[in-house]
C-alpha positions as CSV (number, residue, x, y, z in Angstrom):
1,M,28.4,-24.6,32.4
2,E,26.5,-21.4,32.2
3,R,24.8,-20.2,29.0
4,P,26.8,-17.4,27.2
5,R,25.6,-13.9,27.9
6,Q,23.4,-12.3,25.2
7,S,24.2,-8.9,23.7
8,L,21.5,-6.2,23.7
9,A,21.0,-7.2,20.0
10,G,20.6,-10.8,21.0
11,L,18.1,-10.0,23.7
12,W,16.2,-7.9,21.2
13,N,16.1,-10.6,18.5
14,I,15.0,-13.3,21.0
15,S,11.9,-11.2,22.0
16,F,11.0,-9.2,18.9
17,G,8.4,-11.7,17.7
18,F,6.4,-11.0,20.8
19,F,5.9,-7.5,19.4
20,G,3.8,-8.9,16.6
21,I,2.0,-11.3,18.8
22,Q,1.0,-8.5,21.2
23,V,-0.2,-6.3,18.3
24,A,-2.7,-9.1,17.7
25,F,-3.6,-9.4,21.3
26,G,-4.0,-5.6,21.6
27,L,-6.4,-5.6,18.7
28,Q,-8.3,-8.5,20.1
29,N,-8.6,-7.2,23.7
30,A,-9.7,-3.7,22.7
31,N,-12.0,-4.6,19.8
32,V,-13.5,-8.1,20.1
33,S,-16.3,-6.9,22.4
34,R,-17.0,-4.0,20.0
35,I,-17.2,-6.5,17.1
36,F,-19.5,-8.8,19.0
37,Q,-21.8,-5.9,20.0
38,S,-21.8,-4.6,16.5
39,L,-23.0,-8.0,15.3
40,G,-25.8,-8.0,17.8
41,S,-24.5,-9.4,21.0
42,N,-26.1,-8.3,24.3
43,V,-23.5,-7.0,26.9
44,D,-24.5,-9.7,29.3
45,N,-23.5,-12.3,26.8
46,L,-20.0,-10.9,25.9
47,A,-18.2,-13.0,28.4
48,F,-19.7,-16.2,27.1
49,L,-18.6,-15.4,23.5
50,W,-14.9,-15.3,24.7
51,I,-15.0,-18.8,25.9
52,A,-13.8,-20.7,22.8
53,G,-10.4,-19.1,22.9
54,P,-9.4,-19.9,26.5
55,V,-10.8,-23.5,26.2
56,T,-8.5,-24.0,23.2
57,G,-5.6,-22.4,25.1
58,L,-6.1,-24.8,27.9
59,L,-5.6,-27.7,25.6
60,V,-3.1,-26.1,23.2
61,Q,-0.4,-24.6,25.5
62,P,0.5,-27.7,27.5
63,L,0.6,-29.7,24.4
64,I,2.7,-27.3,22.5
65,G,5.0,-26.9,25.5
66,H,5.4,-30.7,25.8
67,F,6.2,-31.2,22.1
68,S,8.5,-28.2,21.8
69,D,10.5,-29.5,24.7
70,R,11.2,-32.6,22.6
71,T,11.4,-31.0,19.1
72,W,14.6,-30.6,17.1
73,G,14.8,-29.9,13.4
74,P,16.1,-27.5,10.8
75,L,14.3,-24.5,12.5
76,G,15.3,-25.7,16.0
77,R,13.2,-26.3,19.0
78,R,10.7,-23.5,19.6
79,R,10.9,-21.6,16.3
80,P,8.7,-24.0,14.2
81,Y,5.8,-23.3,16.6
82,F,6.4,-19.5,16.5
83,L,6.1,-19.5,12.7
84,A,3.1,-21.9,12.4
85,G,1.1,-19.9,14.9
86,A,1.9,-16.6,13.3
87,V,0.7,-17.7,9.9
88,L,-2.6,-19.0,11.3
89,A,-3.1,-15.9,13.5
90,A,-2.6,-13.7,10.4
91,C,-5.3,-15.5,8.6
92,A,-7.7,-15.1,11.6
93,L,-7.0,-11.4,11.9
94,V,-7.9,-11.0,8.2
95,G,-11.1,-13.1,8.7
96,M,-12.6,-11.7,12.0
97,P,-13.5,-8.1,10.9
98,N,-15.0,-9.5,7.7
99,A,-17.5,-11.8,9.7
100,S,-21.0,-11.0,8.8
101,V,-22.7,-13.0,11.6
102,L,-21.9,-13.4,15.3
103,V,-21.1,-17.1,15.0
104,A,-18.5,-16.5,12.3
105,A,-16.9,-13.8,14.6
106,A,-16.8,-16.3,17.5
107,V,-15.2,-19.0,15.3
108,M,-12.5,-16.5,14.2
109,L,-11.9,-15.5,17.7
110,W,-11.3,-19.2,18.4
111,L,-8.9,-19.6,15.6
112,L,-7.1,-16.4,16.6
113,D,-6.7,-17.3,20.2
114,A,-5.5,-20.9,19.4
115,S,-3.0,-19.6,16.9
116,L,-1.7,-16.9,19.3
117,N,-1.3,-19.6,22.0
118,V,0.8,-21.8,19.5
119,S,3.1,-18.9,19.0
120,M,3.2,-17.3,22.5
121,E,3.8,-20.5,24.6
122,P,7.1,-21.3,23.2
123,F,8.3,-17.7,23.4
124,R,8.0,-17.8,27.2
125,A,10.2,-20.9,27.3
126,F,12.5,-19.4,24.6
127,V,13.9,-16.8,26.9
128,G,14.7,-19.4,29.5
129,D,16.4,-21.5,26.9
130,M,18.6,-18.7,25.5
131,V,19.7,-16.8,28.6
132,G,21.5,-17.7,31.8
133,E,20.1,-17.0,35.2
134,G,22.0,-13.7,35.5
135,Q,20.1,-12.4,32.5
136,Q,16.6,-13.8,33.1
137,T,15.1,-10.7,34.5
138,A,16.6,-8.6,31.7
139,G,15.4,-11.2,29.2
140,Y,11.8,-11.1,30.3
141,A,11.9,-7.3,30.7
142,F,12.8,-7.0,27.0
143,Q,9.9,-9.4,26.3
144,T,7.6,-7.2,28.4
145,A,8.8,-4.0,26.6
146,F,7.9,-5.6,23.3
147,I,4.6,-6.8,24.6
148,G,3.8,-3.3,25.8
149,A,4.9,-1.6,22.5
150,G,3.0,-4.1,20.4
151,A,-0.1,-3.7,22.5
152,V,0.1,0.1,22.2
153,L,0.1,-0.2,18.4
154,G,-2.8,-2.8,18.5
155,S,-4.9,-0.8,20.8
156,L,-4.4,2.6,19.1
157,A,-4.7,1.3,15.5
158,P,-8.5,2.0,15.1
159,K,-8.1,5.5,16.6
160,L,-5.1,6.2,14.3
161,M,-7.1,4.9,11.3
162,T,-10.0,7.3,12.2
163,A,-7.5,10.2,12.5
164,M,-6.4,9.4,8.9
165,G,-10.0,9.7,7.7
166,V,-11.1,6.1,7.8
167,A,-14.7,5.7,9.0
168,N,-15.2,4.5,12.5
169,T,-18.9,3.9,12.2
170,A,-20.9,1.4,10.1
171,A,-24.4,0.3,9.4
172,V,-26.2,-2.1,11.8
173,G,-24.6,-5.5,11.6
174,A,-21.3,-4.2,10.0
175,I,-17.8,-3.7,11.3
176,P,-16.3,-0.1,10.9
177,A,-13.6,0.2,8.3
178,S,-11.2,1.6,10.9
179,V,-11.4,-1.7,12.8
180,R,-11.1,-3.9,9.6
181,F,-7.9,-2.1,8.3
182,S,-6.4,-2.3,11.9
183,F,-6.8,-6.0,11.8
184,Y,-5.1,-6.2,8.5
185,L,-2.2,-4.2,10.0
186,G,-2.1,-6.7,12.8
187,A,-1.9,-9.6,10.4
188,A,1.2,-8.1,8.8
189,A,2.8,-7.2,12.1
190,I,2.6,-10.7,13.6
191,F,3.9,-12.5,10.6
192,L,6.8,-10.1,10.0
193,A,7.8,-9.8,13.6
194,V,7.8,-13.5,14.3
195,L,9.7,-14.1,11.0
196,W,12.4,-11.7,12.3
197,T,13.0,-13.8,15.4
198,V,13.0,-17.0,13.4
199,V,15.6,-15.7,10.9
200,T,17.9,-13.8,13.4
201,T,18.2,-16.4,16.2
202,R,19.8,-19.8,16.5
203,E,18.8,-22.2,19.2
204,Y,21.1,-24.4,21.2
205,S,21.4,-27.9,20.0
206,P,20.4,-30.9,22.3
207,E,24.1,-31.5,22.9
208,Q,24.7,-27.9,24.0
209,R,21.7,-28.0,26.3
210,L,23.0,-31.1,28.0
211,A,26.3,-29.3,28.6
212,F,24.4,-26.4,30.2
213,A,22.1,-28.6,32.2
214,D,22.2,-29.4,35.9
215,P,22.6,-33.1,36.7
216,D,19.0,-33.5,37.8
217,E,17.8,-32.2,34.4
218,A,19.3,-35.1,32.4
219,S,16.3,-37.3,33.0
220,A,13.9,-34.7,31.6
221,T,16.1,-34.4,28.5
222,T,16.2,-38.1,27.9
223,G,12.5,-38.5,28.7
224,S,13.3,-41.3,31.2
225,E,11.8,-39.6,34.3
226,A,9.3,-41.5,36.4
227,L,5.7,-40.7,35.6
228,I,2.8,-40.2,38.1
229,A,-0.7,-41.1,37.1
230,P,-3.1,-38.9,39.2
231,K,-5.7,-40.8,41.0
232,H,-8.4,-38.1,41.4
233,G,-10.2,-38.5,38.1
234,P,-13.5,-39.8,39.7
235,V,-13.5,-36.8,42.1
236,W,-13.2,-34.3,39.2
237,L,-15.8,-36.2,37.1
238,A,-18.2,-36.3,40.0
239,S,-17.7,-32.5,40.7
240,G,-18.3,-31.7,37.0
241,S,-21.3,-33.9,36.8
242,G,-22.7,-32.3,39.9
243,V,-22.4,-28.8,38.4
244,L,-24.1,-30.0,35.2
245,L,-26.9,-31.5,37.3
246,L,-27.4,-28.4,39.4
247,V,-27.6,-26.2,36.3
248,W,-30.2,-28.5,34.7
249,R,-32.4,-29.1,37.8
250,L,-32.3,-25.5,39.2
251,G,-32.5,-23.7,35.9
252,L,-29.2,-21.8,36.4
253,D,-27.5,-19.8,33.7
254,K,-26.7,-22.2,30.9
255,Q,-23.2,-20.8,30.6
256,L,-22.4,-22.7,33.6
257,Y,-22.6,-25.9,31.5
258,V,-19.1,-25.0,30.2
259,L,-17.6,-25.0,33.7
260,G,-19.2,-28.3,34.6
261,G,-18.2,-29.8,31.2
262,A,-14.6,-28.7,31.8
263,L,-14.4,-30.3,35.2
264,A,-15.9,-33.5,34.0
265,A,-13.6,-33.6,31.0
266,F,-10.6,-33.2,33.3
267,G,-11.8,-36.1,35.3
268,V,-12.3,-38.3,32.3
269,A,-8.7,-37.5,31.0
270,Q,-7.2,-38.5,34.4
271,M,-9.2,-41.8,34.4
272,A,-8.2,-42.6,30.8
273,N,-4.6,-41.9,31.6
274,R,-4.7,-44.3,34.6
275,A,-6.2,-47.0,32.5
276,L,-3.5,-46.6,29.8
277,A,-0.8,-46.5,32.5
278,K,-1.8,-50.1,33.5
279,S,-1.1,-51.3,29.9
280,N,2.3,-51.8,28.4
281,R,2.0,-49.1,25.9
282,A,4.5,-46.3,25.7
283,P,3.4,-43.2,27.8
284,S,1.4,-40.7,25.7
285,A,1.8,-36.9,25.6
286,L,-1.3,-36.8,28.0
287,A,0.5,-39.1,30.5
288,H,3.5,-36.9,30.5
289,I,1.5,-33.7,30.9
290,L,-0.7,-35.0,33.7
291,S,2.4,-36.3,35.4
292,D,4.1,-32.9,35.2
293,L,1.0,-31.2,36.5
294,A,1.0,-33.6,39.5
295,K,4.7,-32.8,40.1
296,M,4.6,-29.1,40.0
297,P,7.2,-27.5,42.3
298,V,5.9,-25.9,45.4
299,V,6.9,-22.4,44.2
300,M,4.8,-22.9,41.1
301,R,1.8,-24.1,43.1
302,R,1.8,-21.0,45.3
303,L,2.5,-18.7,42.4
304,A,-0.4,-20.3,40.5
305,L,-2.9,-19.1,43.2
306,A,-1.7,-15.5,42.8
307,Q,-1.9,-15.9,39.0
308,F,-5.5,-17.3,39.2
309,F,-6.7,-14.2,41.1
310,T,-4.7,-11.7,38.9
311,W,-6.2,-13.0,35.7
312,L,-9.7,-12.9,37.0
313,A,-9.2,-9.1,37.2
314,L,-7.4,-8.8,33.8
315,F,-10.3,-10.5,32.0
316,I,-12.8,-8.3,33.7
317,L,-11.0,-5.2,32.4
318,W,-10.7,-6.5,28.9
319,I,-14.2,-7.8,28.5
320,Y,-16.1,-5.0,30.4
321,M,-14.0,-1.8,29.9
322,T,-15.7,-1.0,26.6
323,P,-19.3,-1.2,27.9
324,V,-18.2,0.7,31.0
325,V,-16.6,3.6,29.1
326,T,-19.3,3.8,26.4
327,Q,-22.2,3.6,28.9
328,Y,-20.9,5.8,31.8
329,V,-18.5,8.2,30.2
330,Y,-19.8,8.6,26.6
331,R,-23.5,7.9,27.7
332,S,-24.4,5.6,24.8
333,V,-25.3,1.9,24.5
334,D,-26.3,2.2,20.8
335,T,-23.5,0.5,18.9
336,T,-24.3,2.5,15.6
337,S,-24.0,5.9,17.3
338,K,-21.0,8.2,17.1
339,A,-20.9,8.5,20.8
340,Y,-20.6,4.7,21.3
341,N,-17.9,4.3,18.7
342,D,-15.9,7.3,20.0
343,G,-16.0,5.7,23.4
344,A,-14.9,2.3,22.0
345,D,-12.0,4.1,20.2
346,W,-11.1,5.8,23.5
347,V,-10.9,2.4,25.1
348,G,-8.2,1.5,22.6
349,V,-6.4,4.7,23.6
350,L,-6.7,3.8,27.3
351,F,-5.4,0.3,26.6
352,S,-2.4,1.8,24.8
353,I,-1.6,3.9,27.7
354,Y,-1.4,1.1,30.2
355,N,0.6,-0.9,27.7
356,G,3.0,1.9,27.0
357,V,3.5,2.4,30.8
358,A,4.2,-1.3,31.0
359,A,6.9,-1.1,28.3
360,L,8.7,1.5,30.3
361,A,8.0,0.1,33.8
362,A,9.4,-3.3,32.8
363,F,13.0,-1.9,33.0
364,A,12.4,-0.5,36.5
365,L,11.2,-3.7,37.8
366,P,14.7,-5.4,38.1
367,V,15.8,-2.5,40.2
368,M,12.8,-2.7,42.5
369,A,13.1,-6.6,42.6
370,G,16.8,-6.2,43.7
371,R,15.6,-4.3,46.8
372,L,12.3,-6.1,47.7
373,G,12.6,-9.5,45.9
374,A,10.7,-10.7,43.0
375,A,7.6,-11.9,45.0
376,R,7.2,-8.8,47.1
377,T,7.7,-6.5,44.1
378,H,4.9,-8.3,42.3
379,A,2.7,-8.0,45.4
380,V,3.2,-4.2,45.5
381,C,2.4,-3.9,41.8
382,L,-0.9,-5.9,42.2
383,L,-2.0,-3.6,45.0
384,V,-1.4,-0.6,42.6
385,G,-3.7,-2.3,40.1
386,A,-6.4,-2.8,42.8
387,A,-6.4,0.8,43.7
388,S,-6.6,1.7,39.9
389,Y,-9.6,-0.5,39.4
390,L,-11.4,1.1,42.3
391,S,-11.0,4.6,40.9
392,I,-12.8,3.6,37.7
393,L,-16.0,3.3,39.8
394,W,-16.1,7.2,40.1
395,I,-14.3,8.7,37.2
396,R,-16.6,10.0,34.4
397,D,-14.1,12.2,32.6
398,P,-12.5,10.4,29.6
399,M,-9.1,12.2,30.1
400,L,-9.0,11.3,33.8
401,L,-9.4,7.6,33.0
402,A,-5.7,7.8,31.9
403,L,-4.8,7.9,35.6
404,P,-6.0,4.4,36.6
405,M,-4.5,3.1,33.3
406,I,-1.1,4.2,34.5
407,G,-1.5,2.1,37.5
408,V,-2.8,-0.8,35.5
409,G,0.3,-0.4,33.3
410,V,2.6,-0.9,36.3
411,T,0.6,-4.0,37.3
412,W,0.6,-5.4,33.7
413,A,4.5,-4.9,33.5
414,S,4.8,-7.0,36.7
415,V,2.3,-9.7,35.5
416,L,4.3,-10.1,32.3
417,T,7.7,-10.2,34.0
418,M,7.9,-11.3,37.6
419,P,6.0,-14.6,37.6
420,Y,8.2,-15.8,34.7
421,V,11.4,-14.7,36.4
422,I,10.2,-16.7,39.5
423,L,9.3,-19.7,37.4
424,S,12.5,-19.7,35.4
425,R,14.5,-19.9,38.6
426,S,12.3,-22.7,40.0
427,L,11.9,-25.1,37.1
428,P,14.2,-27.6,35.3
429,R,15.3,-26.0,32.0
430,D,14.3,-28.9,29.9
431,K,10.8,-28.8,31.3
432,L,10.3,-25.1,30.7
433,G,8.0,-25.6,27.7
434,V,5.5,-27.9,29.3
435,Y,5.5,-26.1,32.7
436,M,5.0,-22.7,31.0
437,G,2.1,-24.3,29.2
438,L,0.7,-25.7,32.4
439,F,1.0,-22.3,34.0
440,N,-1.4,-21.1,31.3
441,I,-4.1,-23.2,33.1
442,F,-4.1,-20.5,35.8
443,I,-4.7,-17.9,33.1
444,V,-7.4,-19.8,31.2
445,V,-9.5,-21.1,34.2
446,P,-10.1,-17.5,35.4
447,Q,-11.3,-16.6,31.9
448,L,-13.6,-19.5,32.0
449,L,-15.0,-18.5,35.3
450,I,-15.5,-14.9,34.2
451,A,-17.1,-16.1,30.9
452,T,-19.4,-18.6,32.7
453,I,-20.2,-16.8,35.9
454,M,-19.8,-13.0,35.4
455,G,-22.6,-12.7,33.0
456,A,-25.0,-14.4,35.5
457,V,-23.6,-12.2,38.4
458,M,-24.3,-9.1,36.3
459,K,-27.9,-10.0,35.5
460,T,-28.6,-11.0,39.2
461,V,-26.6,-8.4,41.3
462,F,-26.2,-5.4,39.0
463,P,-28.3,-5.8,35.9
464,G,-27.3,-3.2,33.3
465,Q,-24.6,-1.8,35.5
466,P,-21.3,-3.2,34.2
467,V,-19.2,-0.6,36.1
468,W,-19.4,-2.7,39.3
469,T,-17.3,-5.4,37.6
470,M,-14.3,-3.1,38.5
471,L,-15.0,-3.5,42.2
472,V,-14.8,-7.3,41.8
473,G,-11.5,-6.8,39.9
474,A,-10.1,-4.7,42.7
475,A,-11.1,-7.3,45.2
476,V,-9.4,-10.3,43.4
477,L,-6.2,-8.2,42.7
478,T,-6.0,-7.7,46.5
479,L,-6.3,-11.4,47.1
480,A,-3.6,-12.0,44.5
481,A,-1.2,-9.7,46.4
482,G,-1.9,-11.6,49.5
483,A,-1.1,-14.9,47.8
484,M,2.2,-13.5,46.6
485,M,3.4,-13.0,50.1
486,R,3.6,-16.9,50.4
487,V,5.8,-17.3,47.4
488,E,9.6,-17.6,48.0
489,T,12.2,-18.0,45.4
490,R,16.0,-17.5,44.9
491,G,16.9,-13.8,45.0
492,D,14.1,-12.7,47.3
493,A,14.9,-10.6,50.2
């Protein structure tokens, strides 16, 4: 039995909470590097300071997905996680711009990213829960539109505050008032928007979901599916240990310790899981998650490679766009100067442009996908992004920087829509939560690589010249487009 069709109001309510989540993400992406630099961080260390968040997301999203697949209570299945994450994220948004030292700001970034992951992960599965296959593209397009609109507000907020007469400069070691008040606005937005979705939606009960499910989904619903205990733990542990040893013996950048530690920890988790599997204990959440990872459908595996390359480029943009614009367009690296802060504000405007374009482009994607197929549509949009990144290498006029942001907006709309349409067509419904969480691995690992390697690359290959990170971004987006050509799913031409 197919799920009932949602009205336009129903699609609105299902996704409106993402508006608040993305206001918070927009503030984070456009202003965290600014906050870190204002508190004394060197540009070469910016990537490393972003590490805590993605590491937490790597752990949080699969766990939240696993448990939300199995949750049912007064608030339903996914909604308890939306609300808890929103409350914690609001607290972090209030705390971050009031940090007086760099370590405190990094801790607040960790709390903010973890909380946003708690809210965001179930929202991805929520659309799949609530709409039938015929409305999946429209459902994720609504979500993308709210993501774009929320990010526009989040990115523009400091500039709007400045236009209202709020100071956008501050003394050394302090955060401008325009940034602080913008983060307070974000705290209110995420709480109220998520609360709207919680109050206006009703999730399908376990009995209703069983009636909707295909026969092969019943085992996932009951939790009786056979588990696989991966055997490659020693290989991952050896690889991670090898990286740690090389960093120590060769005196490589210490940020690479994070990469080695992550590989080793994954190996230890697999080995611990196999040891527990040999006992008579009930399977743990870790056992289920590692088993689901090992059983990823072929479509998801191929899509994951494209996702990996795509998010390398996105994190390059978010981390390095502020130093690129302030240094090359506004000609300042002094975080207390008016030129630097005007440039940082302009980055918020540029980010609002690409998010605004994404909000509009989201509704054109279903038409394009109907002609080319979801995978080819995504490949074309990724190539548009690659060309846009390349143009940033030469543009030195702040107004002209809006042109590549239009291209980035087209790419961003596709990144937020097409992979999830493809996934929702390829995954069992009652595993959507955990698989959407596992898909986050291919977002987080690129951020870890950028955070641990890009700083070292900058120092070695182009010291003091962050603009060349945009060339790297263009290259990996081109690789992502090539990887998408190997992805096939229902509905593709």
